[in-house]
Every structure is written in structure tokens, then in C-alpha cells.
C-alpha angles and dihedrals in degrees: 000000000000123000097270114181122197139178117241125189117256126189091219107034096026092227131026125194117232139172122229109239102184129041115263116236123190111265093030110146093210146014121236106227140183116208122217090261092057096256113143118221143167117237111205118226130203116253093251092051092228095126102066114157119262118268118245124234120244113269090245089069096053115114098026117159092209111058092198090078093064114106090219121033115192139117099285093044094051092046093048092046 
């Protein structure tokens, strides 16, 4: 398992960064995550698996003036940048 970071929706902060702590297998009903503050949580997935969380860009790309250089261009990536 590599250090895969994702964005999950949050009612207070809009998006929270988390790291996947267990490999995802097709058909899994949830993802095991560790938030930036070290809290472990379970992120529920829809049965079709079509609503996976957004992938987070590598830290080296944060703060870019040109958004086209981001590996992943979606709402949480733009807001974080």
C-alpha cells in the first residue's frame, strides 16, 4: 500500500485531507482512513463504487499559480491550492 491521500467532504471544513490506510478492493463498502490529525475513520462507499473520494495532489504541487500543472483538478484541489 502506497501513501494515497484523498479529500473527503466535511460539514465544517468543506473538505478534509485523509490517507487511505487499507487497500481498496472492488466491492468494499467503506475505506479505512486516517485524517491529518491522526484520527482513524471509516468512509462509507456507495454500492456501485462510483463515488470514490477525490485524490489529493502531491504536496510539491500545492501553491501553484497555474492550476493546469495540478495532477488532479477538482473542487477540493483548487480550494486547497
